[in-house]
VOBA-1610 file (N, C-alpha, C; in pm, whole numbers, padded with zeros to 5 digits, always signed):
BEGIN
Unk+13160+03014+32686Unk+13027+02933+32622Unk+12944+03069+32569Unk+12888+03027+32471Unk+12837+03136+32394Unk+12681+03145+32415Unk+12634+03295+32466Unk+12502+03290+32549Unk+12393+03327+32432Unk+12312+03242+32431Unk+12197+03236+32315Unk+12096+03345+32320Unk+12066+03372+32199Unk+11998+03504+32197Unk+11866+03479+32287Unk+11774+03590+32328Unk+11615+03557+32357Unk+11548+03489+32261Unk+11433+03440+32269Unk+11354+03386+32197Unk+11300+03513+32098Unk+11292+03498+31963Unk+11263+03604+31856Unk+11105+03683+31876Unk+11043+03577+31928Unk+10921+03631+31955Unk+10895+03739+32052Unk+10962+03708+32181Unk+10962+03781+32287Unk+11061+03924+32224Unk+11142+03902+32192Unk+11252+04032+32115Unk+11139+04112+32087Unk+11028+04080+31994Unk+10928+04148+31892Unk+10852+04222+31958Unk+10805+04153+32071Unk+10666+04222+32125Unk+10707+04251+32276Unk+10774+04240+32336Unk+10796+04273+32422Unk+10884+04435+32473Unk+10800+04534+32529Unk+10856+04647+32500Unk+10874+04739+32623Unk+10983+04778+32684Unk+11004+04829+32810Unk+10955+04986+32779Unk+10886+05008+32924Unk+10859+05151+32927Unk+10957+05262+32924Unk+10959+05375+32832Unk+11108+05441+32844Unk+11086+05550+32983Unk+10982+05579+33040Unk+10976+05658+33160Unk+11009+05573+33270Unk+11022+05436+33267Unk+11053+05340+33388Unk+11220+05332+33399Unk+11284+05430+33488Unk+11400+05443+33506Unk+11420+05463+33647Unk+11552+05438+33736Unk+11556+05464+33853Unk+11555+05588+33894Unk+11605+05685+33814Unk+11587+05811+33846Unk+11472+05914+33865Unk+11362+05845+33779Unk+11254+05891+33802Unk+11112+05836+33916Unk+11187+05710+33953Unk+11117+05625+34055Unk+11116+05714+34227Unk+11010+05737+34230Unk+10969+05810+34367Unk+10984+05735+34495Unk+11048+05766+34559Unk+11068+05700+34709Unk+11122+05824+34816Unk+11098+05788+34915Unk+11068+05882+35020Unk+11200+05827+35099Unk+11299+05882+35183Unk+11404+05866+35256Unk+11360+05745+35385Unk+11421+05652+35367Unk+11392+05517+35462Unk+11245+05464+35450Unk+11234+05476+35316Unk+11078+05394+35311Unk+11101+05267+35228Unk+11014+05165+35253Unk+11050+05046+35212Unk+11083+05045+35024Unk+11009+05185+34979Unk+11053+05204+34817Unk+11181+05244+34817Unk+11259+05323+34907Unk+11394+05357+34903Unk+11484+05216+34909Unk+11436+05133+35028Unk+11521+05034+35019Unk+11524+04957+34865Unk+11396+04900+34838Unk+11378+04811+34728Unk+11457+04901+34597Unk+11467+05035+34581Unk+11529+05099+34482Unk+11661+05068+34518Unk+11748+05067+34604Unk+11876+05027+34625Unk+11915+04920+34610Unk+11838+04851+34642Unk+11881+04711+34634Unk+11833+04639+34464Unk+11754+04705+34393Unk+11724+04652+34276Unk+11827+04748+34189Unk+11868+04870+34200Unk+11975+04932+34153Unk+12105+04870+34126Unk+12157+04819+34277Unk+12248+04743+34284Unk+12265+04591+34175Unk+12136+04521+34187Unk+12125+04395+34134Unk+12151+04452+33982Unk+12095+04557+33912Unk+12115+04589+33793Unk+12251+04630+33786Unk+12325+04673+33841Unk+12472+04702+33810Unk+12544+04601+33873Unk+12484+04510+33887Unk+12573+04368+33889Unk+12686+04414+34000Unk+12662+04463+34133Unk+12706+04517+34232Unk+12634+04513+34383Unk+12602+04409+34367Unk+12507+04308+34491Unk+12571+04182+34518Unk+12569+04136+34646Unk+12585+04029+34720Unk+12430+03933+34664Unk+12346+03975+34642Unk+12210+03912+34619Unk+12202+03884+34480Unk+12142+03758+34451Unk+12095+03737+34320Unk+12001+03730+34268Unk+11871+03686+34386Unk+11753+03686+34374Unk+11707+03788+34454Unk+11614+03848+34405Unk+11503+03977+34467Unk+11369+03956+34429Unk+11265+03970+34511Unk+11146+03940+34484Unk+11077+04051+34529Unk+10968+04126+34455Unk+10896+04272+34476Unk+10768+04240+34492Unk+10693+04301+34638Unk+10540+04257+34583Unk+10506+04375+34641Unk+10363+04397+34595Unk+10264+04494+34643Unk+10168+04521+34527Unk+10045+04591+34585Unk+09975+04595+34466Unk+10019+04685+34358Unk+09921+04676+34236Unk+09937+04754+34106Unk+09932+04881+34149Unk+10048+04947+34087Unk+10078+05101+34094Unk+10171+05150+34234Unk+10219+05038+34296Unk+10302+05060+34383Unk+10481+05068+34312Unk+10499+05056+34188Unk+10635+05097+34155Unk+10684+04951+34131Unk+10626+04819+34140Unk+10694+04718+34112Unk+10745+04699+33987Unk+10662+04685+33886Unk+10696+04669+33741Unk+10792+04796+33696Unk+10787+04924+33752Unk+10853+05054+33712Unk+11023+04986+33760Unk+11032+04904+33879Unk+11162+04885+33947Unk+11206+04779+33839Unk+11145+04676+33793Unk+11181+04585+33684Unk+11226+04629+33568Unk+11145+04729+33522Unk+11176+04781+33366Unk+11308+04851+33403Unk+11316+04957+33464Unk+11435+05040+33526Unk+11549+04966+33525Unk+11547+04817+33594Unk+11661+04715+33602Unk+11701+04668+33479Unk+11605+04648+33380Unk+11618+04593+33275Unk+11718+04743+33157Unk+11646+04854+33171Unk+11691+04945+33096Unk+11851+04982+33128Unk+11886+04986+33261Unk+12019+05000+33313Unk+12106+04887+33267Unk+12073+04773+33314Unk+12160+04664+33263Unk+12176+04692+33122Unk+12072+04701+33023Unk+12137+04671+32860Unk+12186+04798+32861Unk+12203+04927+32946Unk+12308+05043+32911Unk+12413+05000+32940Unk+12456+04914+33034Unk+12586+04855+33053Unk+12615+04731+33003Unk+12584+04691+32907Unk+12628+04631+32808Unk+12583+04473+32833Unk+12510+04472+32928Unk+12458+04307+32991Unk+12362+04241+32898Unk+12333+04142+32936Unk+12216+04035+32864Unk+12113+04050+32946Unk+12006+04086+32929Unk+11896+04096+33014Unk+11757+04088+32946Unk+11662+04046+33017Unk+11489+04019+32948Unk+11388+04052+33071Unk+11316+04138+33031Unk+11168+04157+33056Unk+11097+04094+33031Unk+10981+04012+33154Unk+10877+03926+33088Unk+10773+03983+33162Unk+10691+04032+33123Unk+10565+04067+33145Unk+10447+03917+33137Unk+10463+03871+33251Unk+10437+03717+33233Unk+10269+03715+33250Unk+10170+03809+33273Unk+10017+03844+33240Unk+10007+03817+33078Unk+10114+03901+33007Unk+10089+03900+32850Unk+10137+03739+32815Unk+10203+03694+32846Unk+10278+03572+32845Unk+10219+03420+32878Unk+10127+03441+32940Unk+10078+03337+33049Unk+10032+03222+32947Unk+09969+03231+32802Unk+09944+03129+32701Unk+10050+03055+32634Unk+10168+03135+32663Unk+10297+03063+32595Unk+10348+02955+32655Unk+10415+02864+32622Unk+10491+02721+32676Unk+10605+02778+32749Unk+10585+02768+32867Unk+10703+02795+32997Unk+10812+02731+32947Unk+10821+02603+32927Unk+10959+02537+32926Unk+11025+02608+32813Unk+10944+02671+32687Unk+11013+02697+32569Unk+11079+02867+32604Unk+10973+02942+32641Unk+11047+03077+32728Unk+11146+03078+32794Unk+11153+02992+32900Unk+11270+02997+33029Unk+11374+02898+32982Unk+11390+02839+32846Unk+11498+02770+32802Unk+11623+02878+32795Unk+11687+02849+32835Unk+11862+02883+32829Unk+11823+03044+32879Unk+11744+03047+32948Unk+11757+03218+32967Unk+11841+03227+33120Unk+11878+03109+33188Unk+11987+03107+33319Unk+12124+03149+33232Unk+12156+03161+33099Unk+12284+03185+33039Unk+12256+03331+33028Unk+12161+03425+33065Unk+12195+03573+33050Unk+12251+03630+33174Unk+12238+03782+33173Unk+12294+03830+33297Unk+12187+03873+33408Unk+12042+03886+33352Unk+11948+03932+33441Unk+11825+03917+33391Unk+11727+03855+33431Unk+11593+03805+33405Unk+11527+03886+33502Unk+11412+03953+33429Unk+11283+04017+33509Unk+11174+03952+33489Unk+11096+03904+33604Unk+10984+03818+33579Unk+10898+03910+33662Unk+10796+03961+33582Unk+10691+04046+33593Unk+10529+04014+33643Unk+10491+03995+33746Unk+10340+03963+33767Unk+10333+03836+33761Unk+10402+03730+33843Unk+10423+03637+33917Unk+10275+03541+33910Unk+10209+03638+33983Unk+10065+03533+34020Unk+09974+03515+33904Unk+10019+03557+33787Unk+09906+03540+33667Unk+09977+03385+33611Unk+10085+03359+33666Unk+10111+03182+33587Unk+10146+03079+33708Unk+10141+03111+33829Unk+10214+03023+33899Unk+10086+02899+33939Unk+09940+02937+33911Unk+09880+02859+33932Unk+09842+02742+33799Unk+09937+02757+33732Unk+09952+02643+33602Unk+10032+02588+33619Unk+10002+02421+33612Unk+10116+02327+33643Unk+10218+02355+33559Unk+10192+02371+33421Unk+10331+02402+33334Unk+10401+02493+33369Unk+10382+02573+33416Unk+10464+02731+33440Unk+10493+02678+33601Unk+10435+02656+33656Unk+10486+02613+33805Unk+10629+02525+33790Unk+10631+02415+33685Unk+10707+02333+33731Unk+10837+02384+33625Unk+10790+02455+33551Unk+10945+02523+33462Unk+10964+02618+33532Unk+10922+02710+33645Unk+10980+02782+33723Unk+11078+02723+33828Unk+11017+02618+33869Unk+11067+02531+33943Unk+11221+02531+33916Unk+11204+02476+33799Unk+11377+02385+33726Unk+11411+02523+33673Unk+11354+02629+33639Unk+11488+02756+33615Unk+11497+02822+33753Unk+11435+02802+33839Unk+11534+02836+33986Unk+11659+02780+34016Unk+11599+02582+33991Unk+11735+02547+34001Unk+11839+02540+33915Unk+11815+02573+33800Unk+11916+02598+33710Unk+12002+02756+33728Unk+11933+02861+33781Unk+11963+02985+33811Unk+12083+02947+33965Unk+12017+02874+34034Unk+12150+02833+34196Unk+12276+02815+34114Unk+12255+02721+34031Unk+12419+02621+33956Unk+12462+02720+33856Unk+12415+02858+33827Unk+12491+02914+33711Unk+12505+03079+33803Unk+12615+03082+33850Unk+12625+03216+33927Unk+12661+03349+33848Unk+12632+03327+33694Unk+12596+03467+33638Unk+12479+03530+33637Unk+12375+03484+33638Unk+12240+03480+33603Unk+12178+03569+33740Unk+12156+03705+33760Unk+12033+03730+33846Unk+11893+03745+33799Unk+11835+03729+33916Unk+11654+03718+33911Unk+11608+03832+33985Unk+11542+03895+33941Unk+11424+04014+33966Unk+11296+03955+33964Unk+11201+03940+34060Unk+11088+03885+34041Unk+10961+03998+34124Unk+10840+04001+34067Unk+10757+04080+34091Unk+10606+04017+34104Unk+10535+04044+34210Unk+10369+03979+34199Unk+10318+04054+34288Unk+10178+04003+34329Unk+10111+04114+34407Unk+10063+04079+34546Unk+10175+03983+34560Unk+10150+03900+34746Unk+10268+03870+34737Unk+10298+03808+34858Unk+10407+03778+34935Unk+10436+03637+34872Unk+10534+03561+34873Unk+10607+03421+34822Unk+10472+03335+34904Unk+10452+03320+35038Unk+10389+03225+35062Unk+10254+03237+35052Unk+10200+03364+35016Unk+10063+03364+34976Unk+10033+03323+34806Unk+10113+03307+34722Unk+10104+03280+34566Unk+10007+03178+34585Unk+09916+03146+34486Unk+09816+03047+34473Unk+09898+02981+34369Unk+09996+02880+34438Unk+10066+02782+34314Unk+10010+02681+34303Unk+10058+02600+34147Unk+10005+02473+34165Unk+10134+02348+34211Unk+10234+02397+34255Unk+10334+02332+34271Unk+10393+02381+34435Unk+10361+02323+34497Unk+10400+02363+34659Unk+10568+02376+34680Unk+10635+02300+34608Unk+10760+02314+34615Unk+10821+02433+34575Unk+10772+02511+34483Unk+10831+02630+34411Unk+10808+02761+34500Unk+10705+02740+34620Unk+10728+02877+34715Unk+10843+02871+34808Unk+10926+02731+34836Unk+11038+02793+34920Unk+11163+02831+34787Unk+11154+02825+34663Unk+11257+02874+34567Unk+11199+03046+34556Unk+11074+03083+34555Unk+11045+03227+34556Unk+11122+03294+34709Unk+11142+03215+34775Unk+11186+03281+34927Unk+11344+03279+34916Unk+11397+03241+34806Unk+11516+03260+34807Unk+11584+03421+34770Unk+11703+03471+34841Unk+11737+03616+34848Unk+11641+03691+34913Unk+11626+03798+34858Unk+11551+03932+34979Unk+11419+03968+34893Unk+11329+03975+35005Unk+11162+04020+34962Unk+11128+04166+35020Unk+11114+04214+34938Unk+11049+04365+34951Unk+10923+04407+34941Unk+10847+04443+35043Unk+10706+04471+35015Unk+10691+04645+34990Unk+10623+04676+34866Unk+10626+04823+34821Unk+10472+04863+34862Unk+10469+04932+34964Unk+10320+04971+35038Unk+10259+05083+34925Unk+10160+05084+34957Unk+10093+05186+34865Unk+10144+05334+34933Unk+10144+05438+34822Unk+10174+05576+34846Unk+10037+05636+34906Unk+10080+05722+35016Unk+09962+05825+35049Unk+09928+05933+34963Unk+09816+05998+34953Unk+09775+06109+34892Unk+09881+06183+34856Unk+09945+06246+34955Unk+10046+06338+34965Unk+10193+06277+34901Unk+10216+06148+34917Unk+10313+06110+34827Unk+10307+06088+34678Unk+10160+06040+34679Unk+10139+06069+34504Unk+10120+06192+34456Unk+10098+06310+34508Unk+10106+06424+34487Unk+10291+06492+34416Unk+10348+06418+34526Unk+10524+06453+34517Unk+10556+06371+34375Unk+10497+06242+34373Unk+10552+06167+34261Unk+10515+06212+34118Unk+10372+06266+34136Unk+10305+06310+33991Unk+10415+06466+33966Unk+10425+06497+34075Unk+10523+06655+34053Unk+10675+06620+33974Unk+10698+06511+34066Unk+10849+06482+33978Unk+10856+06424+33872Unk+10752+06313+33829Unk+10737+06282+33681Unk+10719+06421+33593Unk+10636+06514+33637Unk+10609+06633+33538Unk+10716+06690+33531Unk+10831+06725+33633Unk+10949+06816+33613Unk+11014+06718+33546Unk+11046+06620+33516Unk+11122+06520+33460Unk+11080+06548+33313Unk+10959+06593+33274Unk+10932+06584+33140Unk+10908+06745+33096Unk+10953+06856+33231Unk+10999+06991+33167Unk+10837+07063+33214Unk+10740+06988+33294Unk+10633+07035+33339Unk+10616+07100+33465Unk+10586+07238+33503Unk+10615+07270+33654Unk+10461+07288+33684Unk+10402+07250+33744Unk+10279+07246+33795Unk+10287+07305+33947Unk+10188+07408+33964Unk+10183+07485+34076Unk+10065+07378+34192Unk+10053+07409+34302Unk+09985+07317+34436Unk+09894+07317+34382Unk+09827+07411+34333Unk+09648+07432+34298Unk+09643+07323+34182Unk+09699+07329+34093Unk+09710+07243+33983Unk+09723+07079+34023Unk+09783+07041+34105Unk+09829+06955+34167Unk+09693+06875+34225Unk+09652+06973+34341Unk+09513+06951+34405Unk+09429+06907+34302Unk+09405+06995+34190Unk+09282+06980+34137Unk+09269+06878+34059Unk+09409+06808+33996Unk+09393+06698+33950Unk+09356+06547+34022Unk+09427+06574+34118Unk+09412+06469+34238Unk+09255+06429+34279Unk+09215+06518+34277Unk+09086+06553+34336Unk+08970+06523+34220Unk+08994+06496+34115Unk+08924+06473+34021Unk+08946+06341+33942Unk+09036+06289+33956Unk+09042+06152+33883Unk+09082+06034+33977Unk+09115+05951+33949Unk+09129+05800+34035Unk+09242+05820+34073Unk+09297+05778+34195Unk+09431+05849+34291Unk+09538+05693+34264Unk+09507+05615+34179Unk+09596+05499+34145Unk+09705+05590+34043Unk+09856+05542+34063Unk+09952+05606+33980Unk+09927+05582+33864Unk+09896+05425+33806Unk+09897+05415+33678Unk+09784+05532+33587Unk+09670+05587+33646Unk+09577+05680+33597Unk+09643+05794+33601Unk+09716+05833+33720Unk+09766+05960+33717Unk+09892+05992+33643Unk+09972+05888+33602Unk+10043+05896+33481Unk+09998+05921+33359Unk+09859+05845+33339Unk+09822+05815+33221Unk+09785+05986+33201Unk+09733+06042+33285Unk+09649+06205+33302Unk+09782+06251+33242Unk+09884+06247+33330Unk+10009+06344+33290Unk+10052+06315+33120Unk+10030+06203+33086Unk+10075+06188+32946Unk+09995+06251+32844Unk+09854+06270+32888Unk+09771+06362+32781Unk+09788+06486+32791Unk+09825+06557+32919Unk+09848+06675+32912Unk+09972+06706+32859Unk+10080+06653+32905Unk+10188+06646+32824Unk+10195+06660+32675Unk+10131+06559+32606Unk+10111+06566+32465Unk+10035+06669+32412Unk+09925+06672+32471Unk+09839+06829+32427Unk+09860+06936+32461Unk+09953+06990+32602Unk+10000+07085+32574Unk+10130+07131+32483Unk+10198+07033+32448Unk+10271+07038+32357Unk+10260+07079+32179Unk+10130+07013+32177Unk+10071+07059+32073Unk+10003+07161+32051Unk+09916+07222+32175Unk+09889+07314+32149Unk+09963+07484+32200Unk+10090+07419+32219Unk+10202+07510+32295Unk+10109+07592+32391Unk+10053+07546+32485Unk+10002+07588+32615Unk+10066+07517+32746Unk+10054+07605+32879Unk+10101+07543+32976Unk+09983+07481+33045Unk+10017+07391+33117Unk+09957+07328+33195Unk+09885+07418+33336Unk+09777+07445+33282Unk+09704+07514+33401Unk+09540+07462+33402Unk+09474+07512+33533Unk+09343+07459+33573Unk+09232+07502+33442Unk+09226+07616+33373Unk+09127+07608+33267Unk+09173+07524+33166Unk+09334+07495+33134Unk+09363+07411+33002Unk+09330+07258+33052Unk+09332+07216+33199Unk+09308+07101+33233Unk+09176+07071+33171Unk+09074+07176+33229Unk+08916+07164+33229Unk+08902+07106+33097Unk+08933+07208+33002Unk+08927+07200+32841Unk+08969+07023+32813Unk+09067+06967+32859Unk+09084+06855+32817Unk+09030+06744+32875Unk+09019+06749+32986Unk+08922+06605+33032Unk+08777+06654+33059Unk+08728+06762+33035Unk+08572+06803+33061Unk+08550+06833+33216Unk+08636+06854+33290Unk+08614+06863+33459Unk+08554+06993+33486
//
């Protein structure tokens, strides 16, 4: 059977974050993040007994990171995969978007909560899950901000489908874990930060990971442009703190 290409408009508009890899995903040993990382990595490499994984957690807990990392990895393995940020695609016709995607190797649906309240999307997802059940080739990785049972869906029968496979809850990181995650991501960019610098940053900016990583991106870009080390005086100049 010839696998159809993904819809043309999606291949043009949907971009993966280059920083979203398994190697730079922060997870302490035996944490829920570590378990989710192991399971998602195995799914991406097609080395898992699971075909359905559901990740949930608040914004900034790493669900989107894992979905995009899975797509990066599967693509590097020569698999056909697609990452769909559903918040951006909620206005599209769901039937058209999901048509034939069960013929691919890996599908990653991010932000399920943004579409399941629409009847058209709920029905399309319900039938998509049923097609996946009958096609053993395709694996599905889903992320939302709540557990399957708490989704505000327009179709109750969809809830049971969301429970197929394994569910992982990604807990928010503590402030100390956020510091470790920030430091790890900085080192991946070749930036060594002292503990004083780390504490200076986290005490003066919003403590969600999205904001912290945006801060790191700005510091990395400007330090390269000005050929300066990332120090507290430099940070004060950049952000006016």
